[in-house]
C-alpha positions in Angstrom: 34.3 144.7 -145.6 32.6 145.8 -148.8 29.2 147.3 -149.6 29.0 150.0 -147.0 28.5 153.6 -147.9 29.3 156.0 -145.1 30.4 159.6 -145.3 33.4 159.6 -142.9 35.7 156.6 -142.5 39.3 155.7 -141.7 39.4 152.8 -144.1 43.0 151.9 -143.3 42.1 150.9 -139.7 38.6 149.5 -140.5 39.3 145.8 -140.9 41.5 145.7 -137.8 38.9 147.3 -135.7 36.1 145.1 -137.1 38.1 141.8 -136.4 38.6 142.9 -132.8 34.9 143.7 -132.5 33.9 140.3 -133.8 36.2 138.6 -131.3 34.8 140.6 -128.4 31.0 140.6 -129.1 28.7 137.8 -130.3 25.2 139.4 -129.9 24.2 140.9 -133.3 22.7 144.0 -131.7 25.8 144.6 -129.6 28.0 143.9 -132.6 26.1 146.5 -134.7 26.4 149.1 -132.0 30.1 148.4 -131.6 30.6 148.6 -135.4 28.7 151.9 -135.6 30.6 153.5 -132.8 33.9 152.4 -134.4 33.2 153.4 -137.9 30.6 156.2 -138.2 31.6 158.6 -135.5 28.6 157.9 -133.3 28.9 157.3 -129.6 26.7 155.8 -126.8 24.9 153.7 -129.5 22.0 151.6 -128.3 19.1 149.9 -130.1 16.3 151.1 -127.9 13.1 149.5 -129.3 11.1 148.4 -132.3 9.0 151.0 -134.0 5.5 150.4 -135.4 4.9 150.2 -139.1 7.4 149.4 -141.8 5.5 146.4 -143.1 7.8 143.6 -144.1 11.0 145.2 -142.7 12.2 145.6 -139.1 12.2 149.2 -138.0 14.0 150.2 -134.8 14.9 153.3 -132.8 18.6 153.7 -132.3 19.7 156.1 -129.6 23.1 157.9 -129.8 24.8 160.7 -128.0 24.0 163.0 -130.9 20.4 162.1 -131.3 18.1 159.3 -132.4 18.3 157.3 -135.6 16.1 154.8 -137.4 17.4 151.4 -138.3 15.8 149.5 -141.1 16.5 145.9 -142.2 14.8 142.8 -143.4 13.9 140.1 -140.7 17.2 138.4 -140.1 15.6 134.9 -140.1 14.2 135.4 -143.6 16.9 137.4 -145.4 16.7 137.1 -149.2 18.3 139.0 -152.0 14.9 140.5 -152.8 14.5 141.8 -149.2 17.9 143.3 -149.1 17.3 144.9 -152.5 14.2 146.6 -151.0 16.3 148.3 -148.3 18.9 149.3 -150.8 16.3 150.7 -153.1 14.7 152.7 -150.3 18.1 154.2 -149.4 18.9 155.1 -153.0 15.6 156.9 -153.5 15.5 158.9 -150.2 19.2 159.9 -150.9 18.0 161.3 -154.3 14.9 162.9 -152.8 16.5 164.4 -149.6 16.5 168.2 -149.8 13.7 168.3 -152.4 10.8 166.7 -150.6 10.1 165.6 -147.0 12.0 162.4 -146.3 14.2 161.3 -143.4 17.8 162.3 -143.7 19.8 159.4 -145.1 22.9 158.5 -143.0 24.2 155.2 -144.3 23.4 151.9 -146.1 25.4 148.7 -145.6 24.8 145.5 -147.6 27.2 143.4 -145.6 25.0 140.9 -143.7 27.8 140.0 -141.3 27.3 143.1 -139.2 23.7 142.7 -138.2 22.6 139.6 -140.0 21.0 141.5 -142.8 21.6 144.5 -145.0 20.5 147.7 -143.2 20.1 151.4 -143.5 20.2 154.3 -141.0 18.3 157.6 -141.2 17.7 160.4 -138.9 14.7 160.0 -136.6 11.7 162.2 -137.5 9.3 163.1 -134.8 5.8 162.7 -136.2 2.5 160.8 -136.1 0.8 158.4 -138.5 -2.9 159.2 -139.0 -5.5 156.6 -139.9 -9.0 157.1 -138.5 -8.2 159.4 -135.5 -6.8 162.9 -135.6 -3.9 163.8 -133.3 -5.0 165.4 -130.0 -3.6 168.8 -131.0 -5.6 169.0 -134.3 -9.0 170.7 -134.5 -11.7 168.2 -135.3 -13.3 169.9 -138.3 -13.5 169.8 -142.1 -10.9 172.5 -142.4 -8.4 170.2 -140.7 -9.2 167.3 -143.0 -8.8 169.6 -146.0 -5.4 170.8 -144.6 -4.2 167.2 -144.2 -5.2 166.4 -147.8 -3.5 169.5 -149.2 -0.3 168.7 -147.2 -0.4 165.1 -148.4 -0.7 166.1 -152.1 1.7 169.0 -151.9 4.4 166.7 -150.4 3.8 164.2 -153.3 4.0 167.1 -155.8 7.5 167.9 -154.5 8.6 164.4 -155.2 7.2 164.4 -158.7 8.8 167.8 -159.4 12.3 166.3 -159.1 13.6 166.6 -162.7 15.7 165.5 -164.4 15.5 162.1 -162.7 18.8 161.6 -160.7 21.2 159.0 -162.0 21.2 155.5 -160.5 17.5 155.2 -160.0 16.5 153.2 -163.1 16.0 153.3 -166.8 13.7 156.3 -167.7 12.8 154.8 -171.1 11.8 151.5 -169.5 9.8 153.4 -166.9 7.4 154.6 -169.5 6.1 151.0 -169.8 5.7 150.4 -166.0 2.0 150.2 -166.0 1.7 147.7 -168.9 4.5 145.6 -167.4 2.7 145.6 -164.0 -0.6 144.5 -165.6 1.1 141.7 -167.5 3.1 140.6 -164.4 0.2 140.5 -161.9 -2.3 138.9 -164.3 0.2 136.0 -164.8 0.9 135.7 -161.1 -2.8 135.5 -160.2 -3.6 133.1 -163.0 -0.8 130.8 -161.7 -1.8 131.0 -158.1 -5.5 131.0 -157.6 -7.7 129.9 -154.6 -11.0 131.5 -155.4 -13.0 132.9 -158.3 -12.4 136.6 -158.8 -13.4 137.3 -162.4 -12.7 141.1 -162.1 -9.0 140.4 -161.9 -8.9 139.3 -165.5 -11.8 141.5 -166.8 -10.3 144.7 -165.3 -6.8 143.6 -166.2 -7.7 143.1 -169.8 -9.4 146.5 -170.0 -6.5 148.3 -168.2 -4.0 146.7 -170.6 -6.1 147.7 -173.7 -6.6 151.2 -172.5 -3.2 152.1 -171.0 -2.5 155.8 -171.9 0.9 156.9 -173.2 2.8 158.5 -170.2 3.3 162.2 -170.3 6.6 161.7 -168.4 8.4 159.4 -166.0 9.4 160.6 -162.6 10.2 159.2 -159.1 7.1 157.4 -157.8 6.6 156.0 -154.3 4.2 153.2 -155.5 2.3 153.0 -152.2 1.5 156.6 -151.4 -1.2 157.3 -148.9 -1.7 158.9 -145.5 -0.5 155.8 -143.5 2.9 156.1 -145.2 3.7 159.6 -144.1 4.5 161.1 -140.7 2.5 164.2 -140.0 3.5 166.9 -137.6 1.9 166.2 -134.2 0.8 169.9 -133.8 -0.3 171.0 -137.2 -1.3 169.4 -140.5 2.1 169.3 -142.1 4.0 166.3 -143.6 7.3 165.8 -141.8 8.4 162.7 -143.7 7.3 160.3 -146.4 8.1 156.7 -145.3 8.5 153.2 -146.7 10.2 153.7 -150.1 11.0 149.9 -150.7 8.7 149.8 -153.7 9.8 153.1 -155.2 10.5 153.2 -158.9 10.4 155.4 -162.0 7.0 155.6 -163.7 4.2 157.9 -164.7 3.6 160.0 -161.6 -0.1 159.4 -161.9 0.6 156.0 -160.4 0.9 157.7 -157.1 -1.8 160.3 -157.6 -4.3 157.6 -158.6 -3.8 155.6 -155.4 -3.9 158.5 -152.9 -6.9 160.2 -154.5 -8.9 156.9 -155.1 -8.6 156.2 -151.3 -9.3 159.7 -150.2 -12.8 160.7 -148.8 -14.5 157.4 -149.8 -18.2 156.7 -149.5 -18.6 154.6 -146.4 -22.1 153.4 -147.6 -20.1 151.2 -150.0 -18.0 148.2 -149.2 -14.5 149.5 -148.7 -11.3 147.6 -149.2 -8.8 148.4 -146.5 -11.4 150.7 -144.9 -8.8 152.0 -142.4 -6.7 153.6 -145.0 -7.1 157.4 -144.9 -10.4 156.8 -143.1 -10.0 160.1 -141.3 -10.8 161.7 -144.7 -14.2 160.1 -145.1 -16.1 163.2 -144.1 -19.0 164.7 -146.0 -18.1 168.1 -147.3 -14.3 167.6 -147.1 -12.1 168.2 -150.1 -12.5 165.5 -152.8 -9.7 163.4 -154.4 -10.3 165.1 -157.7 -9.7 168.5 -156.2 -6.4 167.2 -154.7 -5.4 165.9 -158.1 -6.1 169.3 -159.6 -3.9 171.0 -157.0 -1.1 168.5 -157.8 -1.5 169.3 -161.5 -1.3 173.0 -160.9 1.8 172.5 -158.9 3.7 170.1 -161.2 2.3 171.4 -164.5 1.4 167.8 -165.4 -2.0 166.7 -166.8 -4.6 164.7 -164.9 -6.6 163.8 -168.0 -6.2 160.1 -167.3 -6.8 160.3 -163.5 -9.7 157.9 -163.5 -7.7 155.3 -165.4 -4.9 155.5 -162.8 -7.3 155.4 -159.9 -8.8 152.1 -161.3 -5.3 150.8 -162.0 -4.1 151.6 -158.5 -7.0 149.8 -156.8 -6.7 146.8 -159.2 -3.0 146.5 -158.7 -3.3 146.7 -154.9 -6.0 144.0 -155.0 -4.0 141.6 -157.1 -0.8 142.1 -155.1 -2.4 141.5 -151.7 -4.4 138.6 -153.0 -1.1 136.8 -152.7 -1.3 137.0 -148.9 -4.8 135.6 -149.1 -3.5 132.7 -151.2 -0.9 132.0 -148.4 -3.7 132.1 -145.8 -5.9 129.6 -147.7 -2.9 127.3 -148.1 -2.4 127.4 -144.4 1.0 129.2 -144.6 -0.1 132.3 -142.7 -3.0 133.2 -140.4 -3.7 136.6 -139.0 -6.4 139.3 -138.9 -4.8 141.0 -142.0 -4.9 137.9 -144.1 -8.4 136.9 -143.0 -9.6 140.4 -143.8 -8.5 140.0 -147.4 -11.5 137.7 -148.0 -13.5 141.0 -148.0 -10.9 143.6 -148.9 -9.8 142.2 -152.2 -13.2 141.9 -153.8 -14.1 145.4 -152.4 -11.0 146.9 -154.0 -11.9 145.3 -157.3 -15.5 146.5 -157.2 -14.3 150.0 -156.5 -11.8 149.8 -159.4 -14.6 148.6 -161.7 -16.9 151.5 -160.7 -14.1 154.0 -161.5 -13.2 152.2 -164.8 -16.8 152.5 -165.9 -16.5 156.2 -165.7 -13.9 155.9 -168.4 -16.2 153.7 -170.6 -15.5 150.2 -169.4 -18.6 148.1 -170.3 
């Protein structure tokens, strides 16, 4: 079999063991466990249960004699080259980041769909908790705790952005400098071609963002969807244990990440909020502001935040135009769930927030 990267193998015996496993086992989960035991020096392997989160990919807890692992793969009934590429991308990036910033320890990636029905990756399990609108029971419920969470969140991001030079195999650094402009062009075209309601701010903001895109100071590893929901916090104290969900990772101006996380931090709940649950725990009067977190990031990385407001507006616009795609599917009768129905409100609210921020930078 090709396409599997594992640290310790006896490749001479691999194919023979695999053929015997295929003959003996037909269930994909059992086949995966047998394969892992035979080829990666794990024993007593069992897929225990699905884990929450992970968005489009299936995330499962795998128990072994030497400790738990996390299995990630696209849904086996909707496998596409694009879905498999997301898992491969995630593994490449966390492999490059591991040891420099808090991510789960990468164990292996395999692109051979015959084993589990889809390409998959394995990482070490990280004990932690995802925070949205409720603090973990062990945390003190006060502004100091909210501030500590925000500081831990931005400091973890700064560690990612401090990785330089960019490791080989993650992308074209020169091309990365045009990431923002290419994203604007791409998503304007997508929304123009697939439209189910009148949202003039998509084009108005898109035009302004394209005309005012700043020259990047640098290109670094970016997560592309960085916020509190996509990290695991320590259950006892405000400390980031691992940054999750790297399927969208790329190389770009690091302010792409800073813009999103700070634009959605400590938001004014008297205004309509798009995805109101995101980082809602931070919406506390007197808590540290997004701009203060950005300044802390700047002090840590040595990078400028001169164009912070532009990137905040870009981040909210980009999020809105991407998720509008799910609303299009809903209106066309292809999907129907609370998330998709909620986009009727969430997308316009995100666009309105992006406009308010852009107006600070002079948008008419």
